[in-house]
C-alpha atoms as one frame of an Amber mdcrd trajectory, in Angstrom:
protein
  23.450  -2.738   9.734  24.580  -5.407   7.372  22.180  -7.082   5.287  21.967
 -10.746   3.686  21.161 -11.026   0.120  17.902 -12.760   1.152  17.171  -9.980
   3.179  17.602  -7.670   0.202  14.864  -9.616  -1.568  12.338  -9.142   0.909
  12.934  -5.558   0.783  12.591  -5.807  -2.934   9.537  -7.557  -2.657   8.047
  -4.887  -0.275   9.310  -2.309  -2.675   7.514  -4.071  -5.671   4.408  -4.619
  -3.710   4.290  -0.907  -2.909   4.804   0.285  -6.300   2.027  -2.188  -7.741
  -0.338  -0.790  -5.307   0.942   2.975  -5.983   0.200   2.084 -10.176  -2.908
   0.683  -8.876  -4.670   3.389  -6.883  -1.941   5.533  -5.461  -2.147   8.016
  -8.131  -5.580   9.097  -6.509  -4.177   9.840  -3.152  -4.862  13.048  -1.948
  -2.974  14.737  -0.852  -0.153  14.068  -2.686   2.472  14.620   0.031   1.375
  11.315   1.690   2.765   9.225  -1.361   6.350   9.822  -0.460   5.207   9.558
   3.233   3.484   6.050   2.962   6.551   4.647   0.834   9.040   5.723   3.570
   6.905   4.633   6.373   6.169   1.315   4.814   9.959   0.733   3.465  11.065
   1.800   6.985   8.952  -0.640   9.031   9.818  -3.419   6.445  13.686  -2.684
   7.005  13.203  -3.045  10.472  11.294  -6.033  10.495  13.496  -7.914   8.109
  16.368  -6.701  10.160  15.386  -8.160  13.095  12.941 -11.070  12.420  14.346
 -11.972   8.900  11.511 -14.237   6.905   8.986 -13.487   9.372   8.733  -9.840
   8.087   6.916 -11.293   5.168   3.710 -11.241   7.400   3.707  -8.047   7.379
   5.203  -7.366   3.706   2.587  -9.264   2.058  -0.171  -8.935   4.802  -0.174
  -5.160   4.549  -0.926  -4.630   0.896  -3.339  -7.750   0.844  -5.246  -6.245
   3.784  -5.392  -2.860   1.939  -6.602  -4.662  -1.368  -9.294  -6.548   0.395
 -10.307  -3.021   2.018  -9.991  -1.420  -1.237 -12.360  -4.193  -3.193 -14.951
  -4.162  -0.071 -15.180  -0.290   0.003 -15.405  -0.051  -4.101 -18.003  -2.789
  -4.151 -19.961  -0.906  -1.322 -20.068   2.287  -3.424 -20.618   0.852  -6.918
 -16.883   1.530  -8.143 -14.910  -0.725 -10.403 -12.182  -1.748  -7.956  -9.878
  -2.860 -10.834  -9.714   0.264 -12.748 -11.519   2.798 -10.243 -14.337   3.859
 -12.520 -16.157   6.263 -12.358 -13.010   8.011 -11.266 -14.734  11.355  -9.878
 -16.752   9.186  -7.602 -13.603   7.331  -6.460 -11.952  10.496  -5.845 -14.594
  11.825  -3.966 -14.761   9.072  -1.678 -11.173   9.156  -1.090 -11.210  12.809
  -0.142 -14.301  12.137   2.220 -12.362   9.137   3.646  -9.479  11.713   4.214
 -11.563  14.131   5.954 -12.779  11.611   8.445 -16.412  11.206   6.844
């Protein structure tokens, strides 16, 4: 696989967006093993899309985190949690644990 510099830039955008999401709410992800798994999966899909579809991969690279943010905002507002700082944290963590169990 040989990447052009523009393709590396797209992958860098993907990494920065993932890290921004992680530092916003990723530290609350339960169980902790999901964090590297999600990073690997997101970057693997992004890499494949960038390699085969070049700039069209931006649809996924930008769209996936944007949909996640919109979902995060909607769920937090529904459960009366501040979506910016995830306060109250106990309520946010409890909600995430329920979500992980499928409730």
